[in-house]
N, C-alpha and C positions, 0 to 999 in steps of 0.2 A: 174301689178300683185303684186309688192312690196307694193303698197299703199293698195291693198285689204288685204294683210296679216296683215299689220299694223293696219288697221281699225278693222278687225275681232279680233285680239289679244287684242286691246285696249278695245273693247266692252266687251270681256270676262273678262278681268281684272277688269273693273269697275263694272260689273254686277254680275259675278258669282264666282270670285276667292276668294276674301278676305272675310272671315267670321268674322273677328274681326275689331275693330276700330283701328285707329292709336294712339299709346301711345307714350309718351315721354320715353326716356331710363332711367331706374332705376337699381340700384344694378348690374351694368355691370362689376364691377371689378372681375377678376378671383379669386375665393376664395383660401386661403391657408389652407391646411388640415394637421392634424396630423395622420390620418389613412394612412396605407401603400399603400392601393389601393382603387380606387373609380371610379365610372362612373355615368353619368346622361344621359339617353336617353329619347326621346319623344316617347310615346307608339304608337301613330298613324302613325307617319312618320318613326319611327325607327332611326331617326338621333341622332348621338352622340353629346351632347351639352358640355360635359366636361369629361375628363378621366385622370386618374393618375394610372400608372402601371396596366392598365385594363386587360392586357393579361398575367400578371405574375401569375404563379401557386400559389394558396393560400389555406389554410384550411378554409372551410366555417362554421363549427360548425352547429348549428341548422337551419340555413337557407336552409340546405339540404332538410328540410321537405317540402319546396315548390315543389321540384321535386317529392317526394313521393306522395304528395297529388294529383297533376295533373295527375300523372301516374295512380293512383288508380281510380280516377274519370273517366278517359278515357278508362280503360280496365276492369272495373267491374261494377256491379249494386250496387247502394248505399244502397239498402235495403237488401243486402246479410248479413247473420248472420255469425260473426266471433267467433270462439271458442278460448279463450285465453290459450296459452301454458305456461308451467313452465318457459321456457326461456324468454317469454315476461314478465311474472310476476316478474322475478328477474333482469330485465334490470336496469342498473345504471342511475343516474341523475334524471332530472325532470320527474315526472310521473303523471298519473291520477289514480294510485293505482288500476290497474286491478287485478283480482283474477284468479288463475288457474282454468280453466273450465268455467269461466264466458262467457256468450254469448252476444255479443254486435253487433248492426248493424254497417255496415261499415261506414256509414255517421257519426255516433256518434264518432267512433274512429278517423275519419278525423278531427272532431271538437276538440277532445282532443289533437290531434297532432298539429294543427295549433294555436289554441287559448291558450292552456296551455302548449304547447311544450312537450307533453307526449312522452318520449322515449319508454315506454312500448307499447303505442298505435302504434308507428312506427314498432316495431318488430311484433306485432300481425298482422298488415296490410301486412307486407312483407311475413310472413309465409302463410297467407291466399292466397295471390296472386301467390306466386311462390313455396311454400313448405318449403323454408328455407331462411335465410338472405343471404347466399352465392349465391343461385340461383336468388334471387331477385336482387342482385347487378349486375349480368350478364344481367338480363332482363331490368333493368332500364337504364343501360349504353347503351344498344342497342336502347332503346326508345329515349333517349336523343340525340343520334347521328342521327338516321334514321328519327325520327318523328319531334323532336324539331329543330334539325339542329345545335347543338353545338358540337364542336370537341375537346375541351380542358378540358373536365371534366371526372373524374373517381370516382365513388362513390362505397364504400365498404359496406355501411350500409344505412338504411332508415332514420337515425336520426341525424347523424353528430358527434357522439362521436368520439374522436380522433383515427385516423388510418393514418399512414404516407403516405399511398397510396390514401387516401380519399381527393381529391383535385379538385379545379375548378378555375375559374377566375372571376373577377368582370364583364367582358363583357359577359361571358357565363351566369352568374346569371341574368343579365339584359335581355338577349334574352329569357331565360327560363321564366322569370316573364312576359315579353311581350306576350309570347305564352299563358301562363296560364290565363292571364287577359281576354282572349277572351271567357273563359268558365264561365258562370253565376254561376254554382254551386261552383266553386273554389272561385270566388270573394265574394260570399255570406258568405263563411266561413272565407276567408282571411280578410274580413272587419268587422268581429264580434268583438265587444268590450267586451261583457260579455255574459255568457251563463250558465243557471242552469245545474248542472251535478248530475244525479241520478245514481250512480254506486252501485254495489253489496255491497261494504264496504265503499264507500266514497260519501257522499251527500254534495254538496257545490255549490258555484257559481264560474265559471271559469272567470278570467279576463285576457284579452289580455296582454301579457308581453311587447309588443312594446309600449314604453312610449308616443310616439306621437299620439297614438290611444286614450289614456285615461288620463294619469297623466300630460302630457305636450302637450295638444291638439294643433295641428297645422292646420290652416285653409286649408281645401281641401284634407286632408289625407283620402285615401279610403281603405288602407290596409297596413299591415306590418308584418314582421317576424324578430325577433332578435335571436342572438345566442352567446354563449360563451363557449369556452374551453380554457385552459391555452395556448395551442400552437397556437390557432387561434385568441386570443384576442376577442374583441367585434365585432360582425358582424351584419350588419343591411341591410335589404331590405325594401324599403318604396315606396308606390305608392300614388300619389296625383294628384288632378285635379282641375283646376280653369278655367272657361270660355272656352277658345280655346286651352288649353295646358294640356296634360296628361303626367306626369313625372314618371319615374322610377329611384330611387336613390339607389345605392349599395355602401356601405362602408365596407371595410374588414381590419381586424387587427387594430382596434382602441386600443390605449394603455390604455384606460379606458372607462367605460360606458359613462361618461359625455362627454368625448372627441368625442366619436363616434356619440352621438346625436348632439353635437355642429356642427360637420362636416356635418351631414345630413341636419340640418337646414340651414347651410350656402349654401349648394348645392340647396336646395329647393328655398331659397330666390334668389339665382343666376338664376335659371331656370325661375322662374315666373317673375323676374324683368327684364330679358334680352331677352326673346324669345316669339314668338307667332306662332301658327300653322294655316295654311290656307288650304283650300280644293278646289278641282276641281271636280265638279259633274260628275258622270257617264254619258256618252253620250255627253259631251261637245265637240263641233266641232271646228276644226282649219283648215285654208287653207294654203297650201304651195305648190309651184311648179305647180299650176294649178289643184291640187288634194285636196280632203277633207279627213281629218283624225278625229278620235274621241277617247275619253277615253273609255276603256272597263270596268272600275270600278271607284269608287270614289278614288281620289288620294289626298295624304296629303304631305305637305312639311313644314318645320320649318324655320323661318327666324328671324333675330334680330328685336326686337321691333322698329318700326319707319322706317324700311327698306322697300322701295318700289321696289321690284325686277322687272326685265324685263324678258319677255318670248319670245322665238323664237322657231319656228318649222323648223327643218332642212329638206332639201330634203330627202325624204325617211320616214318622219313622226316621227322623234325623237324630243320630246319636251324637251327643256332645259330652266331652270329658273336660272338666275344669279343675284347676288347682285350688288350694285352700283359700286363696284370695279372689277366686272367681275368674281368673284368667283362663281363656279358652286354650286348652292344650291340643285338642284334636276334635274333628267333626267328620262324620261320614253318613251318607244317606243309605239306610238299610233297605232291604227288599221286603215287601209284604209277603207273609207266608200264606200260601193257598193250600189248605189241608184237605180239600175235597177229594182230589185225586189220590192223595195219600191214604185217606180213610177207605176209599173204594178198593184200593190195592190191598190194604190190610184185610178187609172183609173177604175179598176174593182169595187171598192167600190162606185165610183161616178156613174157609169152606174147602178149598183144595186139600188142606192139611188134614181135615177131618175125614174126607173121602179116602185119602191115602192111608190113614190109620186103619180105617175099616177094612180096606182091601188088602192091607199088608198083614193082617192077622187072620189066617185061614180058619182058625177055630171059631172066631166070631162069625164068619160066613157060614160055617157048618151049623152053628146053633140057629142062626136066622133061617137057613134053608129048612132045617127040621121043624122049626116052629111054624113056618108057612105051610109045609106039607101037612102037619097035624091039623092046622086050622081048616084047610080045604077038605081034608078027609071028614072032619067033623060036620062041615056044612053039607057035604054030599049025603052023609048018613041021615042027617036031619031032614033033608028033602025027600 
């Protein structure tokens, strides 16, 4: 039985597991950062590849708008028309220069929110969704905890302007972004580099404020949001993808804009130079303890480049993947395969197929009919 398990797992590893080639290790030195907090996670596997003060409470500034955007997308229709209030019109900071009474589709406000970091768009969205900024804060905090699953965040507004109680962590922002990335509408706006803007009093082209999206292009960047208020320093959330790796990088409280971008580039280089993500197809089967188990969905795990991990299925169906030093990279509970229904279905299908073959060939029927007729004639004569 042990030999069978080894053979099955070896075949799976060689034929279905690794979606990437084996690379030599590059850029594996752990980066030194000036930002006070940071994290890198792989978006498919969710594995943390680097962290620094990732669970320390911090001020997020405008990266707050990632939460506002995904909440609006998931709780309202994008073609809803929003009427701009006086409060939205008078919001401080970066704006898209909305006018009181102006009517704007929700999707356009989300574009102004994420691409141009419009604080006025954020207030207009909050008031439209919840009636006021205060009620919006309660609604989005409940959403972040109950739907997204982050527990160390409290937002007091939709835009990130400073409030001493408006806090989050690098880890929560990474988990939030991972969640939002699954939404195509969100990623379409999050990845927009420039956009014509035709407002009631402001006609222009909006340019994404995240420098790695446009001014300092980095290969593979798929989206980004920047932020700054004095108390928060420079904050950045960046998504990037190359071949078999999808990264989310969060840096908080950079002491300067250039330092924050330098830190982000270091972390992207580190992630792409050091790790690869592999997948296991849905329905892949494993043998253990005389039983068969299978994956109920496609599984992802991240490993150091060049690492050839080993796989073992424990009795009871728990799949464990470890590196060459025995460190656990990934574990997942597999489902027990019940082949009884499948075998019955195959037998029924086989019988049905045989009947169809007989009746679909008329000359076979003729031969059978003639044979039966001859047999009965012979029996009658004999009687």
